C-alpha positions in Angstrom: 0.1 0.0 -0.1 2.8 2.5 0.8 4.2 1.8 -2.5 1.4 2.8 -4.5 0.7 5.8 -2.1 4.6 6.8 -3.2 4.0 6.5 -6.7 0.6 8.5 -6.7 2.6 11.2 -4.8 5.6 11.3 -7.1 3.3 11.1 -10.4 1.4 14.5 -8.6 4.6 16.2 -7.7 5.5 15.9 -11.6 1.7 16.6 -13.4 1.1 19.5 -11.1 4.0 21.7 -11.7 4.4 20.7 -15.3 0.6 21.2 -16.0 1.3 25.0 -14.3 4.1 25.8 -16.6 2.4 24.4 -19.9 -0.5 26.7 -19.1 1.9 29.7 -18.6 3.6 29.1 -21.4 0.8 28.4 -23.6 -1.0 32.1 -22.5 2.4 33.3 -23.4 2.4 32.1 -27.0 -1.2 33.2 -27.3 -0.1 36.9 -26.4 2.7 36.8 -28.5 0.6 35.5 -31.7 -2.2 38.0 -31.3 0.8 40.9 -31.1 2.7 39.3 -34.1 -1.0 39.5 -36.2 -1.1 43.0 -35.3 2.2 43.5 -36.2 1.9 42.1 -39.6 -1.7 43.5 -40.5 0.1 47.0 -39.6 3.0 46.3 -41.7 0.6 45.0 -44.4 -1.4 48.0 -44.4 1.8 50.1 -44.3 3.3 48.6 -47.6 -0.2 48.0 -49.6 -2.1 51.1 -48.9 0.6 53.4 -47.6 -0.7 54.5 -44.2 -1.0 52.7 -40.8 -4.4 51.0 -39.5 -4.9 53.7 -37.4 -5.5 56.1 -40.2 -8.1 53.9 -41.8 -10.1 54.8 -38.6 -9.8 58.4 -39.1 -10.4 58.8 -42.7 -13.9 59.1 -43.9 -15.7 58.2 -46.8 -16.3 60.8 -49.6 -20.1 62.2 -49.0 -22.6 60.7 -51.7 -24.8 63.2 -53.5 -28.4 62.4 -53.4 -30.1 61.6 -56.5 -33.6 62.4 -56.8 -35.9 59.7 -57.8 -38.5 60.7 -60.0 -42.0 60.0 -59.1 -44.2 57.9 -61.6 -47.0 60.2 -63.0 -50.3 58.4 -63.3 
């Protein structure tokens, strides 16, 4: 019985720190992935459109003119 308990304690002493480390590094990779994606989008916008994506938010579309719609005469 004590041998099984020792094996369980040994297994948990390996598994718990490993799980904590895996969670920490998984989150770190996720954050780095989002940051890299943002930088790549900024770079593509800068190279393709010649301006950053922040400038896209401030640029407004030109106003459209209202074209009168003729009403049918009965």
